[in-house]
C-alpha positions as CSV (number, residue, x, y, z in Angstrom):
1,M,85.7,64.5,32.5
2,K,83.3,66.5,31.9
3,Q,83.7,70.2,33.1
4,W,80.9,70.2,35.2
5,I,81.6,67.2,37.3
6,Y,84.7,69.2,39.3
7,P,82.3,71.9,40.4
8,L,80.1,69.1,41.8
9,L,82.7,67.6,43.5
10,I,83.4,70.7,45.6
11,V,79.8,71.2,46.5
12,I,79.8,67.5,47.8
13,A,83.2,67.9,49.8
14,A,82.1,70.8,51.1
15,S,78.4,69.3,52.4
16,S,80.2,66.2,53.8
17,Y,81.6,69.1,56.4
18,G,78.4,70.5,57.1
19,I,77.2,67.5,58.7
20,L,79.9,67.2,60.9
21,S,78.4,69.9,63.7
22,T,75.5,67.8,64.2
23,I,77.2,64.5,64.5
24,I,79.8,66.2,67.2
25,K,76.5,67.2,68.9
26,L,74.9,64.0,68.9
27,A,78.1,62.4,70.3
28,I,78.0,65.0,73.3
29,Q,74.3,63.9,74.0
30,D,75.8,60.3,74.6
31,G,78.2,61.5,76.7
32,F,81.4,62.0,75.1
33,T,83.5,65.4,74.9
34,A,83.9,67.2,71.7
35,A,87.4,66.9,71.8
36,E,86.8,62.9,72.1
37,A,84.6,62.8,69.2
38,V,87.0,65.1,67.1
39,T,89.8,63.0,67.9
40,S,88.1,59.8,66.9
41,Q,87.3,61.5,63.7
42,Y,91.0,62.0,62.3
43,F,92.0,58.3,64.1
44,V,89.2,56.6,62.3
45,G,89.6,58.6,59.2
46,F,93.3,57.6,58.8
47,F,92.1,54.0,59.2
48,I,89.6,54.1,56.6
49,A,92.1,55.7,54.3
50,L,94.3,53.0,55.0
51,L,91.8,50.2,54.0
52,I,90.8,52.0,50.9
53,F,94.5,52.4,49.6
54,I,95.4,48.4,50.8
55,F,92.0,47.8,48.7
56,I,92.8,49.5,45.7
57,K,96.7,49.9,45.3
58,R,97.5,46.4,47.3
59,Q,100.9,47.5,47.6
60,I,103.6,49.4,49.7
61,P,102.9,53.2,50.2
62,K,105.7,55.2,48.7
63,F,106.0,58.8,50.2
64,G,106.3,61.9,47.9
65,G,105.2,65.2,47.7
66,G,107.0,66.7,50.7
67,Y,105.9,69.7,52.4
68,I,102.5,69.6,50.2
69,L,101.2,66.7,51.8
70,I,102.4,67.7,55.5
71,L,100.8,71.0,55.4
72,A,97.8,69.5,54.1
73,G,97.7,66.9,56.6
74,L,98.5,70.3,59.0
75,F,95.8,72.1,58.0
76,T,93.2,69.6,58.5
77,A,94.0,68.9,61.7
78,T,94.6,72.7,62.7
79,T,90.8,73.8,61.0
80,G,88.9,71.6,63.3
81,T,91.0,72.6,66.4
82,V,90.8,76.2,66.0
83,Y,87.2,76.2,65.2
84,G,86.4,74.4,68.2
85,Q,88.6,77.1,70.5
86,A,86.5,79.7,68.8
87,V,82.9,77.8,69.7
88,Q,84.2,78.0,73.2
89,H,84.5,81.8,73.4
90,M,81.7,82.6,71.3
91,P,78.2,81.2,70.0
92,A,78.2,78.8,67.2
93,S,76.5,80.9,65.2
94,L,79.0,83.5,65.0
95,A,81.6,81.3,64.8
96,V,79.9,79.6,61.8
97,V,80.0,82.9,60.0
98,M,83.8,83.7,61.4
99,L,84.9,80.1,59.6
100,F,83.1,81.7,56.6
101,Q,85.2,84.3,55.9
102,F,87.3,81.5,54.2
103,T,85.3,82.5,51.4
104,W,87.1,85.7,50.7
105,V,90.5,84.7,52.3
106,G,90.6,81.8,49.8
107,M,90.0,84.5,46.9
108,L,92.8,86.4,48.3
109,F,95.4,83.6,48.5
110,D,94.1,83.1,44.9
111,C,94.5,86.4,43.6
112,I,98.0,86.7,45.2
113,A,99.4,83.7,43.8
114,N,98.3,84.3,40.4
115,R,99.0,87.9,40.8
116,R,95.7,89.1,39.7
117,L,93.0,91.1,41.0
118,P,89.5,89.5,41.7
119,K,87.0,89.1,39.0
120,R,83.7,91.2,39.2
121,V,81.5,88.1,39.3
122,E,83.9,87.0,42.3
123,V,83.2,90.1,44.1
124,I,79.4,89.9,43.5
125,S,79.1,86.3,44.5
126,L,81.1,86.7,47.9
127,I,78.6,89.9,48.5
128,F,76.0,87.6,48.2
129,L,77.7,85.0,50.0
130,L,78.1,86.9,53.1
131,G,75.2,88.4,53.7
132,G,73.1,85.0,52.8
133,T,75.8,83.6,56.0
134,I,74.8,86.5,58.5
135,L,71.0,85.6,57.5
136,A,71.5,81.7,57.7
137,A,73.3,81.5,61.0
138,G,70.6,83.5,62.8
139,I,72.6,86.3,64.5
140,I,71.0,89.8,63.4
141,D,69.5,90.2,66.7
142,A,72.7,88.6,68.6
143,D,74.7,90.8,71.3
144,L,78.5,91.1,70.3
145,S,79.4,93.5,72.8
146,G,80.3,90.6,75.4
147,I,82.6,88.7,73.0
148,P,86.2,88.3,74.0
149,W,89.1,89.0,71.3
150,Q,90.0,85.2,71.8
151,G,86.8,84.4,69.8
152,W,86.9,86.4,67.1
153,A,91.2,85.7,66.8
154,W,90.3,81.9,66.7
155,G,87.6,82.4,64.3
156,M,89.6,84.2,61.9
157,A,92.2,81.8,62.3
158,S,89.6,78.8,61.3
159,A,88.8,80.4,58.4
160,I,92.5,81.4,57.2
161,S,93.3,77.7,58.0
162,F,90.5,76.5,56.1
163,A,91.6,78.3,53.2
164,S,94.6,77.2,53.3
165,F,94.0,73.7,53.3
166,V,91.8,74.5,50.1
167,M,95.0,76.0,48.6
168,I,97.3,73.7,49.2
169,N,95.1,71.1,47.7
170,Q,95.3,72.6,44.4
171,R,98.7,72.1,44.0
172,Q,99.2,68.5,42.3
173,V,101.8,65.8,43.4
174,E,103.1,64.5,40.4
175,G,103.1,60.4,40.2
176,M,101.2,60.3,43.3
177,G,97.5,58.8,42.7
178,T,94.5,60.3,44.8
179,E,94.2,57.4,47.1
180,T,98.0,58.0,48.2
181,R,97.7,61.4,48.6
182,L,94.5,60.6,51.2
183,L,96.8,58.2,52.8
184,F,99.1,60.4,53.8
185,T,97.1,63.6,54.5
186,S,95.3,61.6,56.8
187,F,98.3,60.1,58.4
188,F,99.6,63.7,59.1
189,A,96.6,64.7,60.2
190,A,96.2,62.1,62.6
191,I,99.6,63.0,63.7
192,A,98.9,66.5,64.3
193,I,95.6,66.0,66.3
194,C,97.4,64.4,68.7
195,F,99.1,67.4,69.9
196,Y,96.1,69.1,69.6
197,Q,93.3,67.0,71.1
198,N,93.2,63.8,73.1
199,P,94.8,60.8,71.6
200,E,94.5,58.5,74.7
201,I,90.8,57.5,73.8
202,V,92.8,55.2,71.7
203,W,94.0,53.4,74.9
204,N,91.9,54.0,77.7
205,G,88.8,52.2,76.0
206,T,86.8,55.1,75.1
207,L,87.2,54.8,71.4
208,F,86.4,50.9,71.0
209,A,84.9,49.7,74.1
210,E,82.7,52.6,75.0
211,G,81.3,53.0,71.5
212,L,82.7,56.1,70.2
213,W,83.9,54.5,67.1
214,V,80.6,54.5,65.6
215,Y,80.4,58.3,65.7
216,G,84.1,58.4,64.7
217,L,83.1,56.3,61.6
218,I,80.9,58.6,60.4
219,L,82.8,62.0,61.0
220,G,86.1,60.0,60.0
221,L,83.8,59.3,56.6
222,F,82.8,62.5,56.2
223,G,85.4,64.7,57.7
224,I,88.5,63.2,56.5
225,V,87.7,60.9,53.2
226,V,85.2,62.3,51.5
227,P,86.7,66.0,51.4
228,I,90.3,65.2,50.8
229,Y,89.5,62.6,48.4
230,L,87.6,65.0,46.4
231,F,89.0,68.1,46.9
232,S,92.6,66.5,46.0
233,I,90.6,65.7,42.3
234,A,88.7,68.9,41.8
235,V,90.3,72.0,43.5
236,P,93.5,71.8,41.2
237,K,90.7,72.0,38.0
238,V,88.7,75.1,39.2
239,G,91.2,76.8,41.1
240,T,91.1,78.0,44.8
241,A,88.7,81.2,44.7
242,T,86.1,79.2,43.0
243,A,86.4,76.0,45.4
244,S,86.2,78.7,48.0
245,I,83.2,80.2,47.0
246,L,81.7,76.4,46.3
247,S,82.7,75.3,49.6
248,A,80.0,77.8,50.9
249,M,77.5,75.2,50.6
250,E,79.0,73.6,54.1
251,L,76.4,76.3,55.7
252,P,73.2,75.2,54.5
253,V,74.1,71.8,55.0
254,A,74.5,72.4,58.5
255,V,71.8,74.2,58.7
256,T,69.2,71.2,57.5
257,A,71.1,68.4,59.0
258,S,70.6,70.4,62.7
259,V,66.8,70.9,61.6
260,I,66.3,67.2,60.8
261,L,69.0,65.5,63.3
262,L,68.8,67.9,66.3
263,S,65.0,69.3,66.2
264,E,66.3,72.6,65.6
265,K,63.9,75.7,64.5
266,L,64.5,77.0,61.1
267,T,63.2,80.8,60.7
268,F,62.2,82.4,57.5
269,L,65.3,84.6,57.6
270,Q,67.7,81.5,57.8
271,V,65.9,79.9,55.0
272,I,66.0,83.4,53.0
273,G,69.9,83.3,53.9
274,I,70.2,80.0,52.2
275,L,68.6,80.7,49.1
276,I,70.9,83.7,48.9
277,I,74.0,81.2,49.7
278,L,72.9,79.0,46.8
279,F,72.5,82.0,44.3
280,G,75.8,83.2,45.4
281,M,77.4,79.9,44.9
282,T,76.3,79.5,41.2
283,L,77.4,82.6,39.7
284,P,81.2,82.1,39.0
285,T,79.8,78.3,37.4
286,L,77.0,80.2,35.3
287,A,79.4,83.2,34.3
288,E,82.0,80.3,33.0
289,R,79.6,78.8,31.3
290,K,78.5,81.9,29.6
291,L,81.7,82.7,28.5
292,R,82.4,79.4,27.1
293,R,79.1,79.7,24.8
294,R,80.2,83.1,23.6
295,A,83.6,81.6,22.7
296,S,82.3,78.5,21.1
């Protein structure tokens, strides 16, 4: 597989995360709560992963990988939960900015794990990403004085949790295929979400009788199956630092989805912010390609 495929897979995985907030808002408009929508995401996501495994492998799954898959599932569930708490304590636009701190947190984790200093192109890329995020989220004129400390804490926790999810996906499990890894990661995520959200939607009729499964199908596919599957393939190839930078694609997609599906307004500053994010994302990949050309 050509090397440019792996960064593209990261971008696709991050883009799938970008539509989740819009789908959850649509579910809320249809009478469901955010907690119910998020719970349906993990339960239906596990069911889809199970069907994929049965269809492709046609065998009884054998567990392996130990703590790696348990942590991957735990961080998957934790990220959505703590981010939801952040949204309750601060404006959604600011919560997005806090979540996007995972870009530098992920790079920090990678530097610590590999005992290295950040590359110059990584630092420059992060500067563009953080600046573009502030513009794209539309918080230039926001009043931050009334936001409680809990909001900042939950927001930072979501960034650390997502960066941890990306990093744990860098660890490969010997002898385990991607479909098996997806199955167990989604399984542990579904177990963890039972302690965080509303597992009663399965037996009280909300998931099936009231039609929540339609939103759960979209959320499970784009919030569980696609990102976990693609991250499992691509992160070991590109590394945590580059994966964190490329995952910034989530915000432009989130803004675009809200404009198309929710008819939200898109300002000129947001457009500039999105363009800055896209430019910052491409810097590490362009620099790596340039080095390869020189070497060849």
